[in-house]
C-alpha positions in Angstrom: 93.3 135.0 100.1 90.0 133.0 99.9 90.9 129.6 98.6 87.5 128.0 99.0 85.1 126.3 96.5 81.9 124.4 96.4 81.1 122.1 93.4 77.9 120.1 92.8 77.5 117.4 90.2 74.2 115.6 89.6 73.7 112.9 87.1 71.3 110.0 86.6 73.8 107.9 88.6 75.0 110.1 91.4 74.5 113.3 93.3 77.7 114.8 94.7 78.4 118.0 96.5 81.8 119.0 97.9 82.9 122.1 99.7 86.6 122.8 100.4 88.7 125.3 102.2 92.3 124.7 101.2 93.5 126.8 104.2 91.5 125.0 106.8 92.3 123.2 110.0 91.2 119.7 109.0 87.5 120.0 109.9 85.5 117.5 107.9 82.1 116.0 107.4 82.1 113.1 105.1 78.8 111.4 104.1 78.9 109.0 101.2 77.3 105.7 100.6 80.7 103.9 100.5 81.9 103.4 104.1 85.6 102.7 103.4 85.8 105.8 101.2 84.3 107.9 104.0 87.2 106.7 106.2 89.8 107.5 103.6 88.4 111.0 102.8 88.3 111.7 106.6 91.9 111.0 107.0 92.7 112.8 103.7 91.2 116.0 105.1 92.8 115.7 108.5 96.3 115.0 107.0 96.1 117.9 104.5 94.4 120.3 107.0 91.7 120.9 104.5 88.2 121.8 105.7 86.2 119.3 103.6 82.5 118.5 103.4 81.5 115.6 101.1 77.9 114.6 100.5 77.4 111.9 98.0 74.7 109.4 97.0 74.7 107.0 94.1 73.5 103.9 92.5 75.4 101.6 94.8 72.7 99.0 94.4 74.5 98.4 91.1 78.0 98.8 92.6 80.2 101.6 94.0 81.9 102.5 90.7 79.9 105.5 89.7 79.8 107.0 93.2 83.6 106.7 93.7 84.4 108.0 90.3 82.2 111.0 90.6 83.5 111.9 94.0 87.0 111.9 92.5 85.9 114.1 89.7 84.2 116.6 91.9 87.1 116.7 94.4 89.5 117.4 91.6 87.2 120.2 90.2 86.9 121.7 93.7 90.7 121.9 94.2 91.1 123.5 90.7 88.4 126.1 91.4 89.7 126.9 94.9 93.3 127.5 93.7 92.2 129.7 90.9 95.2 131.1 89.0 97.5 129.3 91.5 99.4 132.5 92.2 102.0 132.1 95.0 101.6 128.3 95.5 104.6 126.0 95.8 103.1 124.1 92.9 105.1 120.9 93.6 104.5 118.5 96.5 105.8 115.1 97.5 105.6 112.8 100.4 106.8 109.4 101.4 104.6 107.9 104.0 104.9 104.7 106.1 101.7 103.1 107.3 102.8 100.2 109.4 104.4 97.7 106.9 103.2 99.7 103.9 105.2 102.6 102.2 103.6 105.0 99.7 105.4 107.6 97.7 103.4 110.4 96.1 104.5 113.3 93.9 102.2 116.0 92.5 102.5 119.0 90.2 99.6 121.5 89.9 100.7 122.0 86.3 97.4 122.8 84.7 97.9 119.6 82.7 97.0 116.0 83.3 99.3 113.1 83.7 98.8 110.1 86.0 100.8 107.0 87.0 99.7 104.4 89.6 101.7 101.5 90.9 100.3 99.5 93.7 99.6 95.7 93.5 96.5 94.6 95.3 95.9 91.0 96.3 92.3 91.3 97.7 89.5 92.5 95.5 87.8 94.5 98.2 88.5 96.3 101.4 85.2 96.8 103.3 82.7 98.0 100.6 85.4 99.5 98.3 86.8 97.6 95.3 90.6 97.9 95.4 90.7 98.6 91.6 88.7 101.8 92.3 91.5 103.3 94.3 93.4 103.9 91.1 90.3 105.0 89.3 89.5 107.5 92.0 92.9 109.2 91.9 92.9 109.2 88.1 89.5 111.0 88.1 90.9 113.5 90.6 94.1 114.1 88.6 92.1 114.7 85.3 89.8 117.2 86.9 92.3 119.0 89.1 94.6 119.1 86.0 97.6 117.8 87.9 100.5 115.4 87.3 100.1 112.8 90.0 102.4 109.9 90.6 101.5 107.2 93.2 103.7 104.2 94.1 103.4 101.7 96.9 106.6 99.7 97.2 105.9 97.7 100.3 102.8 96.5 102.1 101.0 93.3 103.0 97.7 94.6 104.2 95.4 96.2 101.6 93.8 98.6 104.1 97.3 99.9 105.1 98.3 100.3 101.4 95.2 102.4 100.6 95.4 104.4 103.8 99.1 105.2 103.0 98.1 106.4 99.6 95.4 108.7 100.8 97.5 110.1 103.6 100.5 110.6 101.3 98.4 112.3 98.6 97.0 114.7 101.2 100.4 115.7 102.5 101.8 116.1 99.0 98.8 118.3 98.0 99.2 120.3 101.2 102.8 121.0 100.4 102.0 122.0 96.8 99.2 124.3 97.8 101.0 126.1 100.5 102.0 129.7 99.7 105.7 130.6 98.9 106.3 133.8 100.8 109.2 134.7 98.5 106.9 134.5 95.4 103.5 135.3 96.9 102.4 137.4 93.9 103.9 135.2 91.2 102.6 132.4 89.0 105.0 129.5 89.6 105.8 129.1 85.9 108.0 130.8 83.3 104.9 130.7 81.1 103.1 133.1 83.4 100.1 130.8 83.5 99.3 127.3 84.8 
């Protein structure tokens, strides 16, 4: 099974290219113009054991919004393309992850439909060069374009860096669980509809 994809998106605001191997070993090369997002995507790939290459530039002289959003869009599209008809996958994934004093819970369903909920209070407006409000926006863009149900909740945490890192790590582990193949249903679509 070749669960790989490359997606390119070029607009007047950004230029994004992402390559993904779902069944990787965590090799990654992340080059965006948003340093803190580089860090988050690096640990996302490592945690999920995805081989991931991200190259992105954008109009960060305005702010980082367009670049962060478009990376989320393309990452979602890349997962959707790599998984194809989703035959044999677990479909559902969840993870509860502690990151020092922070605790993130993530649940995902590769349903072929979009739903998104995000609950994480931030006190600071920025961590490094990333606006904290864009963490929600990034994962919303991902969920829309991967066509998944994605629920993210951070119940505890005092440090914004830790909260965001817990989210990215928990999402990676939940996706990894959902994408792994169920050997008892390897040739089956995980839905009574016969299609996701």
